[in-house]
Structure formats: C-alpha cells, structure tokens
N, C-alpha and C positions, 0 to 999 in steps of 0.2 A: 822518106822523111829523115832528115839528118838529126841525130841526137848526140849530145855530149853530156854524159851523166857523171857528175863528180860525187865522191864519197870520201869519208875518212876525216872530216873536220871534227872539231870539238873543243873542249876546254882542257888545257894542260898547264901544269905549273912551269915557271921559268926553269930552263935547263932540261925540260922534257922533250919528247919526240912525238911526231905524228907522221903518218904516211897517207898522202892524198892519192886517190886513183881517179882516173877519168876514162870511162868506157865510151868509145865512139861507135856509132852505127849509122848506116846510110851513106857512108863515104868509102872510097878506096883509100884506106888509112895510109898505106905506104906512099901515097902521092901527096901527103900533107905534112908540113912542118907543124909541130905541136908545142904548146907552151903553157905556162902558168903565169897569170897576172894576179895582182891583188889590189884591193882598194880599201883603205882605212877611212874611217869617218872624217869628212872634211878635207880629204886629200884626193888627188888625181889617181886614176888607175895606173899602175906601173907594171912593167914586165919584170917578173922575178927570174924566170929561166925559160929557155927554149931548147928544143932538140930536133934535129933534122931527121929525115927517114934513114939516113946513113949512120946516125948516132952522134953527130957533132953537136956540142952543147955550148951554151953561154949562160952566164949568171950576172945578176946585178951585184955590185960590189958588196952590198950589205949582207948577202947570204953566202958568199963564197966561203968554202970550207965547212959550212954547216948544212947546206941543202944539196941534194943530189937528184937530178932528173934522169929518168930512164923511160924506155918504151918497149913494149912487146908487140911487134907488128903482127904476130900470129893471133894475138888476143885483142887487137885494135885498142890497146890501152896504154895510157901514159901515166907515169907515177911521179910523185914528188916526195922524196924522203926528207923530212925536216928534223934536224937534230939541234940540240943546244938552243932551243927556242927562247926568244926574248919577248918581253911585253910589246916591243915595237914591231913584232911580227904579227900582232893582232890585226886581222883584216878579213874581208871576204875574198876568198881565192877562187879565181875563175880559170877554167880550162879553155884553151883556144886552139883551133885548127885552121891553118891557112894553106891553101893549095900552093904547091911548089911552082906550078905554071898557072898563070891566070890570076884572078883576084877573088876567088871564092874564100870566104872566111866564116867560121862558125864559132859560137860561144856556148859554154855550159851555163847552168843557172846559178852557179856559185855555191861555195860551202864556207861556213863561218869557222874561222880559227881564232880562238881566244887564249892568250897566254897571260895567266894571272895567278897569283898566290891567294 
C-alpha cells in the first residue's frame, strides 16, 4: 500500500517559516520525481516545486528565493522549507510522487498552511 504522509503545516505570521515533510512508503522512492502542490480556496491546484531523484529542482515564480525543496532518498522523504511566508501562500499543500518511467502517480492527504497575523 502506497502512502505519502505530510506533516509540518500550521499557522504562521507573515515573514515566518515552516518546513513541510512528506514521508513515502510502499514505493521505490528513488524511481519517483516528487513535488509539492498547493490549492487555495476557490483556486486551482498549482505546482509549487518539484525535485527529481538526481536532485534537479524547479519552482513556481512566486516562491523562488523563498522556498527550497529537498529530498532524502535514504529516508524516503521530501521536504519543503518555506521562508518569508506571505498571506498569499495560504493553502492546502499536497505532496506528489510521479514515477520517472510510466504513469504511476500518488498524492498525500494534504496539510494546511495558514499565513496570517
């Protein structure tokens, strides 16, 4: 059974930081590209950042310079360090794993991030 379990969300003031974690089980983690998506109320889900098994990364423009994605293949975990958070970063954040070969794709249950004073 494949599971992606996110943690680390919460309420933070503008300018603050949070670190999201996503622990994967039931997959050969090194064969999957992993990423973080987010969905704010009334908006479509968007890709925030992704990282390949080799460590190549990409970011949506709105988080460049503030967010950093990383992964630990030995721990089957992907992280998203979020600094200088803004109210517009408020959303449910979802972990995603997509196989490098083929079309397998899995999602976590989501973790709420709220940026508010």
